[in-house]
N, C-alpha and C positions, 0 to 999 in steps of 0.2 A: 505494499498499500504506500503510495505516496502522501507525506502529511505534508506540515508546514515545514518552511526553511529546506526544502529538500531533503527532508528525512524520510527514509525507506524503512518499512518494518515489517517482519514476518516471522513466522514461526520456523523453528528448523525442524526440518524432515526427519533427524534422528531419534524423534519419539516415535517413530515406524519400524519395523522389520525390514529390511530388504539388503543383501548383499550383493546380488544381482542387478544389473541394469533392470533384468525386468521386472525382478521383485520389486527394484524402485518404483518403478513407474505402476504399477499395478498399485503400490499405497497411495501414489498420488493421483491415480484415478478415483480409489475406493474412497479415501478421506480427504483428500488435500481440496478436491472439486468440491467436494458436500459441504465443507469449514466457509470454502469460499462462497458459496452460492448465500449461506446465514449470515455471511459477516460484510461483504462487499460485493453485493451483487448488482451488475453494471456498471463496475470501476474496473478499472486495471488492479491486478493483483499479484504482489510480490511473493515468490517463494523461496525460502532459506535452502538449499538443498543439501542435503548430505550425501557425498557419493567416496564409498570405498573406493581400493585400489583395483579390485574387480568390478563394479559398475563403472568408473571413470573409465577402464581401458575398453570396455565392451559400447558405452558411450561414445567413444571416440571415433567407433566407426561413421566413414562419411554419411552411410545411408541413415543409421541409428542415430545421428545428432540432427540432419535434414529431419528424418521426420520427428523429433522433439519439437525442433524448431517451429514446424507446422501445428504440432499440437500446441504449444504456447500460443502464437496467434490464433488460432482458430478459439482459446478458452480466454483469450486477453488478460493472461499471465508472463511474469518475469522475473528472471531470476538474477538476481545482484549480487548474493553472495554464496559460497559454497563453503560446509563445513569437511574441510582437511584433515581433523583429528584425528579420528580413529582409520587407520590404516586395513585395517581387516573388520573382523565379526565382532558387531557392536549390540550385538541382541540373542540371548536364548544359548547363552553359553559363560564360560569363564573368562570374563576381560580382565578387570583389576588390574595389575601395571602394565601388563600389555597392550594398552591402550595406547604407551608412550613408544611403542616399538612398531615399525622400528624409528628410532630415534634422527636426531637431526645431524649425527654423527656418521650417518649412513647414506650410501649412494640410493639406496632404495627411497627412503624419504626425499630424497632430491628430486630423484625422477618423476615418483607420484604425484608432489607439487607442481611441477613443472606441468604435468599433463592438465591437473586441474586449474592451470590458468591459461592452457591452451584453450580448456574448455568454457570459460566464464569469459574469456575472450572473443568468442564464438559468439556468444549465446546474450551476453547483456545489453541491452536498450543503447542505442547511442545516444551520448549525453549523461548517460548514467555511471558511476564509479562501480567497479567490481572487485569484490575481497574475498579471499581464502582466508580462512584461521584454522592455526594447525599448534602444536604440541609444542612446549616453552620447553623446546629445545631436547629434554631427556627427565628421566625420573633423578631424582637426587641421590640415589643411593647408587644409580650406576656410575654416575659422574664425579663422585666426594673423591675418590682416589684415583683418576683417570687423565692425567693429562693430556693423552694422546685424544682422548673423546672430545674433552672441551677443546681443542685446538679444530679437530675435524669440523664440531658444530660452526665454529666462528668462520671456517673455508667456506663451509656449505650456504651457510647465512650470506656470504658476499655473492655466492655462486646463485643463487636463488634472488638476489637482488639485483644483479644485472641481468639475471632473464628476463626478470618482470619488470624493469626498466625499458630493457630493448623491445617488448612484446607490449607494453605502452607507448612508444613514440612509433612502433611500425602501425599498430591499429590504430591508434589515436585515442584510446580507451583509458581513465585513469585506474590502472591496478593497483593494489596492494595486500599485502600479507600482515595479518595479526597473528603473534606468538600470543599465547593464553596462558598468563600465568596459574597455576594450580597448586593446593597444596600438597607439599613433600616433593615437588617436580624440581627441576632444575635450580629455576627463579620463581617464586611462590608467591614474595610478597613485592610492596611497591620498590623500597629500598633497594633487594635484589634483582628486581626488572631492570632499574636504571642503572645497576651497577654492570647487568649483560649488555646492554646497549653500551657503555661508555670502553667497558672492554671489549666490544667488536670495535668499537672505533680508534682505541690506541693499538689494537691487533693488525687494524687494516687501514691505511691513509685512503683506498678508495671510497671508505663509506663517507666520507665528507666529500672527497675531488667529486666524485660521481652522483653524489645526491642519494646514498642508497636508503638513505633515512627518509625520503619521500615514497619509497617501496616498499620497505621491510617497516612494521609499527608493533602495536598491541593491540590484541582483542581483551577489553574490559569487560572481564564476569563478574557480575555483583554478588553472585551464590562466593565466588571463590577467596575475594577479598575483604567481604563478609566476613566469613570464615574465620579470615585472619586478624580479625578485630581492627578491619582501619576503616578510616574516614573516608568516604567516598569523595567529599569536597578538595579533603587533603590529596589524596592518592591522583586524583585526574589533574589536579593544579602540577603537581610533581612531575609526573608525566612529562604532560606540553611542554614546562618549564626547561625540562631537558631536550627539547626538543624530537620527542617521540611522537610520532603520527597514532591517532587512535584510528585505527582502520573499523574496529566496529564493536561496539557495545552489549554484550548479554546480557539481558534482561532475566533476573533469575535471582531466587533465595532458597536459603539453606534450613538446616533444624537449629534450633539451639535449644537448650535444656540444662536446667540444675542437674548436678550429677549425685544430689541422694538418693536415699534408697528408692522413692518412687520412681523418682527422673530416670535410674539406674533400668527397673525394673520395665519401665514404658519404654526406650529406647531400643530395647534389645530385640523390639519388633520390627526395627530398622536394617535389623542385620539380615545380609541375604548374600547369597554367591556368585552374582555377576559382576558385581563393580567394587571398585575402592570408595568407602565411605571415611575421608580422612577425619581426624576428629581434632581441633585445635582448643587447647583449655588455656582461659586466661581471667583476667578481671573484667565485667561486663563495662564500668562505671571507670576505670582507668585505661581501659584497652591493652593492659599490660597481658601479651604472652607468657604462660607459665610451660606449656609441655605439649607437643606434639604427637601425634599415634597413625602410623599408616594407616589403619583399618580401625572402623569401629569396635570388631571383634576384640584387639589389642587393649583398646581402651576399659572396654570392660572387666577385661582380664586383670585387669592392675588396680589392685586393691588399694594404692597408694594416691588415685586418683582423682581424691573427693574431698576437697578443701571446701568450708562454707561459704567463702569467696568467689569461689569458681565458677566457669560457667562453659559447658561444651558446647563449640559449635562444630556441626555435623555437615560434610560437604554431602549432602543428601538434597538435592534438587527436588525445591516444593512446589504444587502449583503457585500460580502467582495471585489468584481469586480467592484465597480459603486460605486462614491461620489452620496449623494443625490441632489446635484444642490443648486444652492442659493435660497434663504438665509443661507442655511444650509452648516457645513461641518461634520466629523466624527473622530474618535478616531482612524483611521487607523494610525496614527502616535504611538500609544501605543502598537495597533499589531506590527509593523514593528522594533520598539524597542526591544518586545519580541522575535521576532528571529534573532535579532543582538544579543541579549543576550544567545539564544540557540547556535548561531553560535561558540561565545564564550565559551559554555561550553555545548559543545555536547553530553557527560554524564549525564547531571542532569535529564533530564527527555526525556523517550522513548513514549511516548505517546500523539500526539495532535489529536485534533478533530476541523473539521469546525461545528458552531453551530450556525445556524439562522434560528432557528425556529418560526421565526415569519411570514414565508410568506404567510401565510391566511391573515392576518390583514396590510400588509402592503399597503399604498396608491398605488391608480391603477395606477400610473404614474411610479412607484419603481417595479412594479410585473410584471413578463414576466413567461413563463411557467418555474414551478418546475423543469422539468431536466435539459431545458437551464441553470437556474439558477444555480445549483450542479454544471453543467459542467464548466461554467464562473468560479464558486469560485474554483472549484479545479486548473483549468488552472491559474488563478490569483496566488493562493496560491503556486501551483508547481514552478512558475517562481520566486515567492518571494525567496523560498526555496532553489531554482536552484543558482540565483544569490550570495548565502553566503554559499555554497558547502556543504547543507544538503540534495539537491534530485538531 
């Protein structure tokens, strides 16, 4: 959807199953068009497309790509962003830390991301910028004692930056990559993100001389930075002051709970075998972080993880339109602060995407029909944007 100040809004189709292009396209026809009819009938409708490596390779076949472009035209839909974070399977199997593999130290991640940019350059409408979001370099445990891996990440950042710059020049499209900070990854907080970009600059003079920061920036995920106890306004100010492009903003919300007996018992319902649900322990008043756990079961197994002043923030994406109810709360305050910042800086980022990919693994009390959830998320988001003069 095209909103005010050139802002584009979509929901990310990573909420649906689909590893092949045929499966992905089936979900677009089965669910996305239904949601579109309920939310934006008679208007151009934006799609935030998730493509794993297999689906991307299949869509890249000329006849398949031509057919998809015709489908977009027929339904008055357009794609302005691609989620290129999960390379492989993302539903119905154990994903956990493998969602970061292959990481940015590998040729596989570079080749895959180049293909995603070829695709977005071919389908994004004229006059609309095209973005791809991706992993924040690597998983922190993989880079901690591996200087070669870290060096390879910087090398591949330069390679993708140059590729996107050349493709942008050749096609006349404004294309950009968004690295997505996430708990327990190579860079997870705003200071670590800035440190990463400063390290890249220091390692390779081409970052400045070739203007690569125009092509490689950050995908700010409200859930992830809310889990880190960060202030959205402060984080976004720091990122932009550091000269880092805001490629996309993920509108998302995370789980909060006090780790007392009732909170621990209740949050156990969110343990599930598919995704990592990192836990950051901190003080909700001061924002001071005390401890981190790679996954929710690790936090629950630690009998020392229950200080009376603690709050747990859990990387579990919640529906935007509804509070999870006592004893829980959520990080929509970070999301709303982000929208306030966008109101004050309406030209800072033109891509916004609702991303609640956890629908299949939500506890049953929070799960409604997928199309109903998406419609309600749209309604909540559009009203929140409208009240700020953004829609």
